[in-house]
Wavefront OBJ file of the C-alpha trace (Angstrom):
o trace
v 3.415 10.010 7.378
v 5.235 7.227 8.388
v 5.871 8.318 11.847
v 2.149 9.216 12.433
v 0.766 6.202 11.055
v 3.228 3.862 13.223
v 2.581 5.832 16.457
v -1.300 5.865 15.751
v -0.844 2.044 15.176
v -3.110 2.153 11.735
v -2.457 -1.367 10.786
v -4.068 -0.879 6.805
v -3.546 2.579 5.490
v -3.577 3.153 1.949
v -1.255 5.935 0.727
v -2.101 6.974 -2.911
v -0.946 9.839 -5.558
v -3.300 12.784 -6.107
v -5.464 12.106 -8.946
v -7.618 14.928 -10.767
v -11.059 13.532 -11.161
v -12.937 14.422 -14.394
v -15.342 17.323 -13.951
v -14.159 18.337 -10.644
v -12.563 21.809 -9.585
v -9.112 20.424 -9.303
v -9.456 18.861 -12.918
v -10.764 22.161 -14.227
v -8.150 24.163 -12.948
v -5.249 22.099 -13.852
v -6.894 22.191 -17.480
v -7.152 26.084 -17.522
v -3.274 25.674 -16.544
v -2.233 23.233 -19.102
v -0.793 21.060 -16.888
v -3.787 18.081 -17.711
v -2.272 14.693 -19.300
v -3.779 13.865 -22.573
v -5.417 10.894 -21.153
v -6.495 12.198 -17.523
v -10.232 11.892 -18.701
v -10.582 8.401 -16.599
v -13.894 6.225 -16.975
v -14.255 5.520 -13.428
v -16.452 2.798 -14.394
v -14.573 1.385 -16.850
v -10.828 1.358 -15.530
v -9.202 -1.249 -13.000
v -9.486 -0.130 -9.095
v -6.211 0.315 -7.582
v -6.512 1.390 -3.908
v -3.296 2.595 -3.684
v -3.819 4.675 -6.771
v -0.163 4.140 -8.508
v -2.039 3.280 -11.576
v -4.536 6.606 -11.817
v -2.495 8.729 -9.872
v -0.352 12.229 -11.156
v -2.273 12.582 -14.242
v -1.404 15.903 -14.380
v 2.175 17.780 -14.340
v 3.536 18.100 -10.808
v 5.001 21.324 -9.601
v 7.615 19.173 -7.604
v 9.546 16.891 -9.816
v 7.494 14.204 -10.370
v 10.257 11.774 -9.795
v 10.715 13.466 -6.258
v 7.228 12.131 -5.589
v 7.284 8.808 -7.055
v 10.505 8.409 -4.628
v 8.710 9.585 -1.515
v 5.748 7.609 -2.832
v 7.329 4.515 -2.863
v 9.423 4.980 0.128
v 6.239 5.652 2.212
v 4.346 2.273 0.852
v 7.595 0.124 1.116
v 8.137 0.991 4.667
v 4.283 0.969 5.660
v 4.182 -2.692 4.291
v 7.253 -4.355 5.058
v 6.803 -7.455 7.454
v 8.262 -5.808 10.468
v 6.024 -2.927 10.284
v 2.859 -3.950 9.339
v 2.625 -6.800 11.912
v 4.299 -4.674 14.696
v 1.122 -2.116 14.329
v -1.106 -5.002 14.208
v 0.076 -5.924 17.605
v -0.362 -2.538 18.723
v -3.636 -1.961 17.273
v -4.820 -5.034 18.739
v -3.583 -4.070 22.649
v -6.159 -1.097 22.118
v -9.293 -2.972 20.916
v -11.672 -2.447 23.886
v -11.660 -5.383 26.201
v -15.329 -6.328 27.112
v -16.116 -8.805 29.823
v -15.494 -12.249 28.860
v -18.764 -14.005 30.334
v -20.173 -16.141 27.857
v -17.513 -16.264 25.797
v -16.067 -19.635 25.005
v -14.357 -21.684 22.400
v -18.099 -23.276 22.124
v -19.178 -19.503 20.411
v -16.947 -20.358 17.292
v -19.043 -21.930 14.390
v -17.967 -24.797 12.355
v -17.070 -22.390 9.286
v -15.201 -20.189 11.403
v -13.062 -22.930 12.823
v -12.687 -24.005 9.099
v -11.440 -20.316 8.029
v -9.213 -20.367 11.033
v -7.605 -23.468 10.096
v -7.104 -21.705 6.457
v -5.659 -18.799 8.143
v -2.954 -21.097 9.706
v -2.261 -23.173 6.646
v -1.338 -19.744 4.838
v 0.353 -18.402 7.441
v 2.525 -20.860 8.877
v 2.963 -23.506 5.520
v 2.234 -21.662 2.403
v 3.811 -18.428 3.462
v 6.766 -19.759 6.074
v 8.387 -16.080 5.810
v 5.438 -14.846 7.560
v 5.380 -17.535 10.304
v 7.420 -15.641 12.933
v 5.616 -12.553 12.727
v 2.128 -14.553 12.917
v 2.903 -16.719 15.758
v 4.534 -13.471 17.849
v 1.243 -11.769 16.850
v -0.965 -14.534 18.056
v 0.718 -15.066 21.095
v 0.884 -11.095 22.321
v -2.514 -11.034 21.534
v -3.877 -14.104 23.181
v -1.783 -13.201 26.302
v -2.555 -9.573 26.678
v -5.951 -9.144 24.911
v -7.837 -12.314 23.862
v -11.074 -10.910 23.243
v -9.428 -9.333 19.982
v -7.655 -12.577 18.711
v -10.297 -13.238 16.464
v -9.989 -10.080 14.638
v -6.516 -9.764 14.851
v -6.013 -13.493 13.203
v -8.411 -11.659 10.118
v -6.094 -8.687 9.739
v -3.113 -10.593 10.062
v -4.385 -13.005 6.830
v -4.839 -10.108 4.812
v -1.085 -9.755 4.617
v -0.792 -13.035 2.573
v -2.526 -10.712 -0.148
v -1.577 -7.411 0.428
v 2.212 -8.045 1.054
v 2.427 -9.132 -2.664
v 0.534 -6.880 -3.741
v 2.243 -3.701 -2.152
v 5.615 -5.444 -3.948
v 3.946 -5.208 -7.489
v 2.697 -1.524 -6.662
v 6.350 -0.932 -5.888
v 7.781 -2.438 -8.696
v 5.536 -0.556 -10.868
v 6.305 3.054 -9.638
v 10.214 2.063 -9.770
v 9.743 1.382 -13.434
v 8.247 4.720 -14.071
v 11.143 6.337 -11.655
v 13.715 4.425 -14.167
v 11.783 5.473 -17.394
v 12.416 9.352 -15.650
v 15.700 8.403 -14.947
v 16.605 7.110 -18.511
v 14.922 10.178 -20.405
v 17.191 12.246 -18.347
v 20.291 10.635 -19.165
v 19.855 10.105 -22.916
v 17.631 13.487 -23.696
v 20.521 15.691 -23.329
v 23.272 13.599 -24.614
v 21.300 12.770 -28.156
v 20.676 16.404 -28.590
v 24.538 17.114 -28.163
v 25.429 14.216 -30.553
v 22.761 15.466 -33.260
v 24.379 18.892 -33.031
v 28.108 17.995 -33.498
v 27.197 15.673 -36.189
v 25.305 18.607 -38.023
v 27.922 20.826 -37.671
v 25.563 22.921 -35.751
l 1 2 3 4 5 6 7 8 9 10 11 12 13 14 15 16 17 18 19 20 21 22 23 24 25 26 27 28 29 30 31 32 33 34 35 36 37 38 39 40 41 42 43 44 45 46 47 48 49 50 51 52 53 54 55 56 57 58 59 60 61 62 63 64 65 66 67 68 69 70 71 72 73 74 75 76 77 78 79 80 81 82 83 84 85 86 87 88 89 90 91 92 93 94 95 96 97 98 99 100 101 102 103 104 105 106 107 108 109 110 111 112 113 114 115 116 117 118 119 120 121 122 123 124 125 126 127 128 129 130 131 132 133 134 135 136 137 138 139 140 141 142 143 144 145 146 147 148 149 150 151 152 153 154 155 156 157 158 159 160 161 162 163 164 165 166 167 168 169 170 171 172 173 174 175 176 177 178 179 180 181 182 183 184 185 186 187 188 189 190 191 192 193 194 195 196 197 198 199 200 201 202
């Protein structure tokens, strides 16, 4: 999955965990198999939205070990949204944008609000988030040199990482906590049962 998204230069991809939506064919089949979780009947109009599906996903017993699914998911997410991977894909996507003639295009076409928005992007990407500065300027320089028509869009997409990067990091932390809880249960349950048997003389 990571190789495909990188090869296709898809800057923004939203991998998610499978969710059995209520009253669908999948939901009914899993119910018949006894694999749905007790709280699987999610109210879509009341639950908070998570575009990566980490909160909603896997509301049923998986055939693969749940831990393996979560490890694969968080590995894909962290690889796709590392700073290096994200901005590298953005640079290649910007190069593939159609290049119309520049006739009639000039800085005069920028409206004042666009200038203001551009200044805010520059502030966020170079001052507020200095760790993104190198990636940002490399992307701007590459796009301005090879496909300046795409520069405006590249700036907007680059700015999304200000929120997207921390969001993905938080999703990753949530999933890794789920993995840790699975590991904890697997370590403790057999030991507790053994100790109980020994104490009771069984």
